[in-house]
N, C-alpha and C positions, 0 to 999 in steps of 0.2 A: 504494500500500500504506500502511496506517495507520502512523504513527510508532512506536507501541508494538510493532507486528509487526517492523519493521526492527530495533529495539533487541534484541528477543528473538532474531532471526536472528544478529545480530553477537555477542551475549553468549556463546553456546556456543563458537564457534571461538576467541574471545579467551581464555576460561577454559582451553580445551584447550592453547592456545599457552603460556600462563603455566605450566601444569603441565609441559609439555615442556621449557621453559627451566630449570625448577627441578629436573628429574629427572636422576639419574645416567645416563651413557651405557650403553646395552646394545649393544655393537658386535658385528660378525661378523668371524670370522677372515679375514685377507687377508694378502697378501705386501707387503713394502715395495718401493718402486720407486726409492729415492734412489741405490742403488748405492754406499752408503757403509759397508757392513758392519753397519748397524743391524739388518737382518733376521737376519744370522747371530748377532748378539748375543742377539736374542730367542729364537732356536731353541736356542742354548746354554743359556739360562736356563730353558728349558722353557715359554716363554710364547708363545702365538700372538699375533702382531701384530694390533692391533685398529684397524679403521677404522669409526667410527660415522657413521651418516647425519647430516649437520650440520643443526642447528636454525637456524643462522644462515648467511646468504650471506657473500660476501667483505666485508671492512671497507672502506668508502669515506668520503671526506670530503664532507660536505654543506656547501657554502659558504654557503647561505642560513641554515642553522641554526648554522653555525660549530661543528659537532660531527661526530664520526665516527659513522656509522650502518651498519646491515647489514639486509638483507632477512630477514624471519622469517615464512615462509609467505607469506601475502598482505599482511602488515603490515610496518611499518618499526620496527626497534629502534634506540634511541639508546644509544650505548655510553659506558662510563665513561672511555674513553681521553681523555687531555688532548691536544688538538691541538698545543699548544706543546711539550710533552715529546716526543710521538711524532715530530713533524717534526724537532726538533733532534737527537734520538737517531738517527733514520734518516740524517740528514745526516752526523753524526759517523761512523757506520759506513761510509757511502759514501766520505767524505773520506779515510779511511785505506785504502780499497780492500781491505778484509779479504776473504780468500778465503771466509770464512763467519763470522758472528757474530750475537749477539742480546743484547738487554737487556730485562729485565722489571722494572717497578716495580709494587708491590702494597701497598695499605694494610692492615696486619695486622688491625686492629680490625674492619674492614668487609668485607675480602676484595676490595674494588674494585681492579681492574687499571687502572692509570693510564697505562702504556705497555707496548707489546708490539712493540718494534722489532726488525727482523731484516734481514739482508743476505746475499746470495750473489753473489759477484763474477762467477763463471762457472758455467755448467751449469744444471740444473733448479732452479727457485725453490722449494725445499722449505720447509716451515714450520719454520724453525730453532728458533723459540721453543717449539714444542709437540712437538718430536721429541727423543728421547734420542740426539743425534748424537755426543756426546762421552763419553769415560770420566769417571766421577764423580771419579776421582783422589782428592786429599786432602780433597775435600768430604765423602767418606765417613767421615773421621775424626770428624765431628760425630756420626754414628751410633755409632761405637765409643766416643766419649767418653760419650754418654748411657748406653750399656750398662755402662760401667765405673763411672760415678757411681751407677747403680742397684745395683751390686754392692758399694757402700760405699767405692770408691776415691775419695779426696778430691782436689780440685784442687791442693792443695799436696803431694800424695804425690810423692816423688822417685824417679827411676830414673836409674841411671848406665849409660853405653853408649859405644860407639865405632862409627864407620862408618855406612853406610846412607844416605848423602845421596841417591843416585840409585837404588840397588837394595838389596835385602836378601838376605843369604846366611844359611843355617841357623846357621853358626858365630857370627853376631852375636847370636843369641837367647840364648846361654848367657852367664851372668855371667863376666867376665874381669877380676878386680881389677888385673891388670898393665896392661890396656889401656883399661879403662872409666874414663877420666879426666874425661869430661864428664857432668855430672848436671843434669837438668831436672825441674821439677815437671810434673804433668800439664797445668796451665794454660799454662805456658811452652812445653811441647812442642806444644800445639795452635797457639799463636801462631806458633811457629817451624817448625811442620810437621815435627817430628822423627820420622822414620819408624820408627826402631828402638825408640823408647820405646813407641809404639803396638803394634808387633809383639810386643815382650816382654810387655807387659801383657795383650794379647789371648791369647797362648799360655798365660799363667799363670792368668788370671782369667775367661776367657770360653770358652764352647763354641760349636759351630756352631749349636745350637738357640737359644742366648741371642742371638747376633749376628743370626741370621735373624729372630727375633721382633722385635728392635729395628729392623731394616731395614724390616719390615712396618709398625711403628708410624710410621715416617717415610715411608710410602706407596710404598716400592719394591715391585715386582711387583704393583702395584695400579692400578686405573683411577681417575684423578682426574676427578671430574665437572666438566664445563666445556661451554659451548655450542658449542665446536669440539672435534673429537676430539683428545685428548692421549694419545700412546702411552705405555703403562706403562714406567717406568724399570726395566730388569731388573737384578737382583742375585743372582748365584749364589754361595752360601756353601758352601764345601767342608767335608767332614768331616775332611780331612787337616789335621793341626795346623799344618804350615808354610804351606800354602795359606790356611788360616784367618787366620794371623798376617799374611801379606802383604796379604790382602784388607782386614783391619782397618786396615792402614796406608795403604790407598789404591791398591794395585797389582792388585786383583782384577778379575774380569769383571763390572764394575758400570758402568752407563751412566746418564745423567741428562739430563733436559730442562730448559731454563731456567725454564719455568713451575713445574716441580716444585722447582727450586732456590729460587724465590721462596716457594713453599709451605713448604718446610723452614725457611727463615729466619723466616717469619711465625709458624710454630708455636712456635719458641723465643721470638720477640719477644712473643708473647701469653701467656707464662708456661706454655706447654705446652698451650694450648687451640687446637684446630683450628677455623678459620673458613673455609668453602668459598670458593675464588676465584670471582669473578663479574665479568662485563663488561657486562651489560645493565642500564641505569638505568631505561629505560621503553620501552614498546611502544605506538605510536600515541597518545602523550600520557598514557598511564596508567602509573603507577609499577610497576616489576617486582615480583613477589612477594618476600617476605622469604626469604632463603636458609635452608638447614637450620639448626637450632639449633646453636650451638657445642658442641664435644665436648672433654672433657679427655683428652688423649692421653699427655702426659708429666707426671710429678709436678712441681708448681711449683718445688720446691727444685732439681730437676735442671735445669729450664729456666733458673732464676736463675743456677746455677753455670755453665752453658754460656754465658750472656750475658757473665759476668765473664771467662771464658776467651777468648771471641771478641774481647773488647776488646783483649787482648794482641796480636792479629794486627795491629791498627792502631797501637798505641802502641809496640811493640817487636819486632813480628814481621815476617812476610813482606810486609805491605802498608804498612809504616811510611814508606818513601820516598815513596810516592804521596800519602799523607795529611799528611806532615810539613809541606809547604809551606803548608798552611792555617793553621798556627800563626803563620806570619810574614806572611800576607796580611791587611791591615787590613780588607778588605771581603769576605772569603770568608764565606759563610753557614755554613761548617763550622768556623770558627775556634774557637769555644767549644763545639762539639758533640762529644759522645762517640759513636763509631761502633763497632759490633760486626760482625765479619766473619770469613770464612774463605776462604783462597785454595786453589787446586789447580792443578797442572800435570802434564802427562804427554805424552810423545811416542810416536807409533806410526811404525814404520819403513817399512812397505810397504803403501800409498804413504805417504810421509813426511807426517805431520801433527803439529803442535805445538799442544796444547790448553791453554788456561788458563781458570781459573774465579775468580769472586768471588761469594760470597753473603753477605748481611749485612743490617743494619737500622740505623736512626738515628731519633732519639737513643736511645742504648742504654738509658737509664733510663726513657724514656717513648716507645716506638717509634711513629713516625708513618708510616714507609714501609719496606718491605723491597725489596731489590734482588738480582737475579741476573743476572750477565753471563758470557757464554762467548765465547771467541775461538778460531778455528781458523786458525793461521798455517801457511804453508809454510816452506821453508828460509830465505826472506827474511823475517826477523822484522819486524813492524810495530808492534804495540802489545799490551799485556796486558789481561786482563779487569779487573784491579784499577783500571786507569786509566779504563776505560769506566764502571765502577761509581762511581768517585769523581766523574766528570763528571756522571753521572746524578743522584747525590745533590746535588751542587752546584746543578744546575738545578732540582731539585724544591724545594729550600729557598730558592732565590733567583731572580732574574730573568735572570741571565746564561745564554746558550746554552752547552751543553757544547762543549768543544773550544776555548774562548777561550785556554786555556793549552795550547800544543801540545807541551810537553815531557812525555814519558812514560818514567819510569824503569823499568828492567827489574826 
């Protein structure tokens, strides 16, 4: 066959493949099979779980190319995954023998996913990084904060309160001058994850419609386009004022996937501009098509305020112990670097599972990478997500493998 005819024959399927990789998923309704309650969460939220026919086959390491690759129809896709980061993070997850966990690293400006590490100690090997396996917990406070900032609540707006460290009761939402001896700004409340502050503000300044719209801006209840199917993160926002307040504080029927967590962090890191996550660099030696054009989702001033508020998590809030040692370590790549983040934690009783989250990005003033980490512990506590995220960032910005420092503060 003449060479020109061969090129014409190959051109059409290649173009079709590129279009398929760039297109959003159009999945079909299906049931979940992990047996982890995720399916029930979807049904509660009124969302049909989605399984899209994958454009990519399983990710495998090509030793000759020294890259991760995946089949794409009859072609081979070279992935954006860093072998060094992927292997070291998988080893870190396995070394701690976590019942379940995942870490995602994503470059906000380009959307390139640099690591998609996951681990399941026992049972079916579900795709932890792409499944909303865990309650969003206090990560949802980012959504609430954005809604409050949009309503004109300032980061230095102060709220006085008492109680609510683990749960919220209705009585705590009413101002009580005799007992409300602790006061925090909205920024400090995000860093310290003060539940009652967010519950009070949500009851006073937000409606179910406003919080629901903000959740949708952060891609809850939505399909995130990706070459492997990513189940939507369900968020059910109740019209009941007390349930609305508790959901705003991180106790509601909301679940989150690690990839979605990285997308949320990237959205804030990009000044409110959404860049689609992508994992294909090239197909059969040809560069992958450009992703969809960026879209402005949040107002830049809201994203900037969220970034400043998230920095308090690391400097004085719930992740300060994990990141504090970098200030004392002469050779830590994070020593002089500002990190923005948000932690979350929540336990489910039957069966008992202790969930912890960290989503964030660095450097805060000029973000190069976003990180999302989730850990599912049983009653024997092992390590928290903030430690995994810290080690992932340290590895991204330096040459040391994660886990060189084995101490993990609670």
